[in-house]
Backbone as JSON, one array per atom type, in Angstrom:
{
  "sequence": "XXXXXXXXXXXXXXXXXXXXXXXXXXXXXXXXXXXXXXXXXXXXXXXXXXXXXXXXXXXX",
  "N": [[-59.73, 18.03, -12.31], [-60.95, 19.6, -14.19], [-62.88, 21.33, -13.36], [-61.65, 23.56, -11.9], [-60.92, 26.78, -11.53], [-58.61, 28.65, -13.86], [-56.86, 30.12, -12.63], [-56.28, 28.47, -10.18], [-55.35, 26.21, -11.05], [-52.99, 27.69, -11.72], [-51.4, 28.26, -9.85], [-51.7, 25.75, -8.18], [-49.63, 24.55, -10.15], [-47.56, 25.95, -9.74], [-47.31, 26.13, -7.09], [-46.55, 23.27, -6.88], [-44.2, 23.2, -8.39], [-42.44, 24.84, -6.88], [-42.0, 23.47, -4.73], [-40.71, 21.15, -5.57], [-38.42, 22.77, -6.45], [-37.32, 23.15, -3.84], [-37.06, 20.41, -3.08], [-35.13, 19.22, -4.71], [-33.0, 21.19, -4.02], [-32.94, 20.61, -1.11], [-31.94, 17.91, -1.54], [-29.7, 17.88, -3.08], [-28.21, 19.84, -1.6], [-28.43, 20.45, 1.17], [-28.26, 17.66, 2.73], [-26.22, 16.83, 1.59], [-24.1, 18.17, 2.68], [-24.7, 18.14, 5.39], [-24.18, 15.25, 6.08], [-21.24, 15.04, 5.29], [-20.69, 17.11, 7.61], [-21.4, 15.71, 9.61], [-20.41, 13.44, 9.47], [-17.89, 14.29, 10.04], [-17.22, 15.93, 12.16], [-17.65, 13.76, 13.67], [-15.33, 12.27, 13.5], [-13.58, 14.15, 14.55], [-14.19, 14.29, 17.06], [-13.77, 11.78, 17.72], [-10.76, 11.92, 17.24], [-10.0, 13.74, 18.99], [-10.94, 12.67, 21.71], [-8.95, 10.4, 21.45], [-6.51, 12.05, 21.96], [-6.83, 13.08, 24.54], [-7.56, 10.41, 26.0], [-5.49, 8.79, 25.18], [-4.95, 6.05, 22.48], [-7.4, 3.23, 21.87], [-6.9, 0.04, 23.39], [-4.39, -2.23, 25.1], [-2.55, -1.01, 28.02], [0.64, -0.03, 27.66]],
  "CA": [[-59.13, 20.01, -12.29], [-61.4, 20.38, -15.23], [-63.78, 22.01, -12.88], [-61.44, 24.44, -11.42], [-60.84, 28.27, -12.45], [-57.38, 28.27, -14.47], [-56.05, 30.42, -11.95], [-56.07, 27.33, -9.27], [-54.75, 25.19, -11.67], [-51.67, 27.94, -12.49], [-51.2, 28.62, -8.39], [-51.21, 24.55, -8.21], [-48.4, 24.33, -10.61], [-46.16, 26.71, -9.34], [-46.76, 25.2, -5.94], [-45.82, 22.09, -7.21], [-42.55, 23.61, -9.1], [-41.57, 25.41, -6.19], [-42.13, 22.14, -4.1], [-39.71, 20.23, -6.62], [-37.1, 23.33, -6.5], [-37.06, 23.07, -2.65], [-36.92, 18.99, -2.53], [-34.1, 19.26, -5.19], [-32.26, 21.99, -2.95], [-32.28, 19.77, 0.11], [-31.29, 16.48, -1.45], [-28.55, 18.07, -3.6], [-26.87, 20.68, -1.11], [-28.43, 20.42, 2.39], [-28.21, 16.28, 2.9], [-24.71, 16.1, 1.41], [-23.76, 18.9, 3.32], [-24.9, 17.7, 6.93], [-23.73, 14.57, 6.09], [-19.76, 15.22, 5.63], [-20.71, 18.23, 8.75], [-21.66, 14.63, 10.46], [-19.23, 12.59, 9.9], [-16.38, 15.12, 9.94], [-17.44, 16.11, 13.69], [-17.54, 12.38, 14.79], [-14.5, 11.92, 13.24], [-12.85, 14.94, 15.37], [-14.48, 13.91, 18.21], [-13.03, 10.33, 18.63], [-9.82, 11.8, 17.42], [-9.98, 14.35, 20.38], [-10.69, 11.81, 22.76], [-7.39, 9.95, 21.87], [-5.84, 12.98, 22.39], [-7.15, 13.05, 25.73], [-7.37, 9.19, 27.01], [-5.02, 7.16, 24.66], [-5.43, 5.23, 21.72], [-7.63, 2.36, 22.28], [-6.19, -1.21, 23.28], [-4.3, -2.33, 26.43], [-1.79, -0.09, 28.29], [1.82, -1.07, 27.77]],
  "C": [[-59.85, 20.49, -13.67], [-62.59, 21.54, -14.53], [-63.49, 23.35, -11.82], [-61.16, 25.72, -12.06], [-59.3, 28.06, -12.8], [-56.71, 28.82, -13.08], [-55.33, 29.37, -10.57], [-54.9, 26.59, -9.83], [-53.14, 25.97, -11.91], [-50.98, 28.33, -11.0], [-50.75, 27.34, -7.95], [-49.54, 24.17, -8.62], [-47.15, 24.9, -10.52], [-46.04, 26.32, -7.85], [-45.78, 24.14, -5.81], [-44.09, 22.35, -7.67], [-41.92, 24.32, -7.66], [-41.34, 24.09, -5.11], [-40.63, 21.11, -4.21], [-38.25, 21.37, -6.49], [-36.73, 23.31, -4.85], [-36.44, 21.4, -2.25], [-35.09, 18.83, -3.49], [-32.68, 19.85, -4.32], [-31.5, 21.07, -1.77], [-31.61, 18.67, -0.44], [-30.04, 16.79, -2.48], [-27.73, 18.97, -2.99], [-27.29, 20.55, 0.16], [-28.29, 19.23, 3.0], [-26.92, 16.09, 2.7], [-24.01, 17.15, 2.33], [-23.56, 18.69, 5.14], [-24.69, 16.19, 6.87], [-22.15, 14.06, 6.24], [-19.74, 16.15, 6.72], [-20.72, 16.76, 9.94], [-20.65, 13.76, 10.73], [-17.45, 12.84, 10.08], [-16.51, 15.46, 11.87], [-17.54, 14.69, 14.03], [-16.02, 12.24, 14.62], [-13.25, 13.02, 14.56], [-13.12, 14.44, 16.47], [-13.41, 12.72, 19.07], [-11.44, 10.85, 18.65], [-8.93, 12.89, 18.8], [-9.82, 13.51, 21.75], [-9.6, 10.52, 22.87], [-6.67, 10.29, 22.3], [-5.77, 12.64, 24.04], [-6.72, 11.64, 26.56], [-6.56, 8.15, 26.34], [-5.53, 6.76, 23.5], [-6.2, 3.81, 22.74], [-6.52, 0.71, 22.63], [-5.23, -1.08, 24.79], [-2.86, -1.42, 26.97], [-0.49, -1.09, 28.45], [3.19, -0.42, 28.57]]
}
């Protein structure tokens, strides 16, 4: 980095900072939200399936 002009170093730092902000946003907001939505959606699907077709097990 010693050969690069000061503008490129600052641009690289700004890009790295922005990349870290996006990473932390994904890690702290998006992935937990998607995980809860996926598990909740799957549970809802199973619940609706059992309402329509009955609970698993032998018929009584």
